[in-house]
N, C-alpha and C positions, 0 to 999 in steps of 0.2 A: 537609475535608466527607469522612465518610466514603463509596465507593463501596458499600462489603458485595455484591461479587459483579458485579452490574453494570455492562461494561467499555464500554457506551456511550460515554461521556462519554473513556478510552483513546481510544475509535476518534475518534470528531471530534476532539480534537486532535491526532491525527498525522494524517489527514487534513490539519490545519492546514497541522501543521506542511511537508506534500508540499508545499499548496496555496503558499503564501505564498512561498513555495524555487521555483513554475515561475514564466511569462508563459502560459501555456497553458491549458487544462482541464482536472481532475482530474477524474473518476466516484469514485465507489460503485459496483462491483458491478455496475457494464451499459456497453454498450459502447455509443456513440451508433449512430442508424440510417446507415444509407449515404449521406441524402441529410445528412441536418445536419451530417456530417464538413464543416469550413472548411476554407478554399482562401489562400495564399499569392496574390504577385499571381500567378505565374511558374507557377500553376498547381499546384506542386506538396500533399497533401495536410497541415493544422498537425498538428504533431507532439500527445496528448496519453496521457495517464497512468491506470487505470483500479485504485484498489483494492480487496482484496476482504480483507474480516477476520475470521478464525475465533479460538473459546475464549467464552470462557474453559473452561482444563483444566487440572485441581485441582490443583500441584504436588502432585510425590511427600515431600517435607520441606516442612518448619513447618504441619504442621493443627494445632490447634483443638482440646481437649479435646472442649467445650462446643458448639462457634460453628461447622460447617464454612462457616457462610460468610465467615465469618473467614481463610479460607485462602487463604498465598498463591497464585494463577492465571498460567495460561498459556497468554498470545496471543497473536497469527500473524497476520501481513500477509501477504498475494502481495500483488506487485504487479506492473501490466505497462509498458510502457511503447515508446505505440507509433508512428509515424513512415513517412515517405516515402522513406528513404531508408536506410537499415541503420547505417552510421556517426550518424546521426543518433537512431536508434531507442538506438546504445552510447551514446550519452555524457549521452541522457538516462538512462539505466539506469546509471549512473557516475556520475550527479550526486547519483540520492537518493539511493543503494547510503552516500553522505556524509556526504550530510544527512539520514536513517533512526537511522546509526547510528554518529552525533554527538550523539543528542538523546537527549534523558531529563524523563523530567511527575513532576509531580505525585506520578501512582499507577502506573509504569512506572519498566522501568529503560533502561539505552538499548537497545535492538534487536541482536538478532546474526544475524550470517547465515546462514537454513539451508537454502538451495538454489537452483539456480540453473538458465536456460537461454531457449532461444535460438529463434524462427520462424520465419515472414513466412509470410500470410494474404493469398487475391487471390479476386476474386470474377469472374464475366460478367458483370454490365449493373452500377452499379455502382459498383462501390466500386472502389481500384487496388491495387496491391500494396501489402500493409501489415506492415513490418516489426516487430517485435515481441522487446521482448527482456521477459523474466519474471524472478524474484530474490522470494524467501523469506526474511523475520525473524521469528522469537520474542520475545519479552520477556514477564517478569515483572508482574503488575499483584494489585492486590487489597492495597498498600504498608501504603494509610492504615488498614488496619482495628486 
């Protein structure tokens, strides 16, 4: 099946790859509300991951003369791994980096790491401190056209 620029199928495939590799919630583009966070019996917040998708951006090479919708494109994914303990977020990040950089789909190349950062966030209301490990990958898409 020819995608013709629409990256939604690739994004869905990447979401499925990540979701099938973990035993916790994976969200797209939205952090859950404070009151919907899940907790272990010991009171620690259960980890979760949020995926942010971007692109397509026309790649600088592989242009078609008659139809730009068949050009190779660049897509990117930013992954944020949330946990109640810093090392749990680091482990989650490492796992998903390994999964994504060893994945290849029908219409995308193996993702390549393109950036990384760590931070924590807290609230004075409901939410406990959350440790966040974030990274981004890029991949080439629209390959089947």
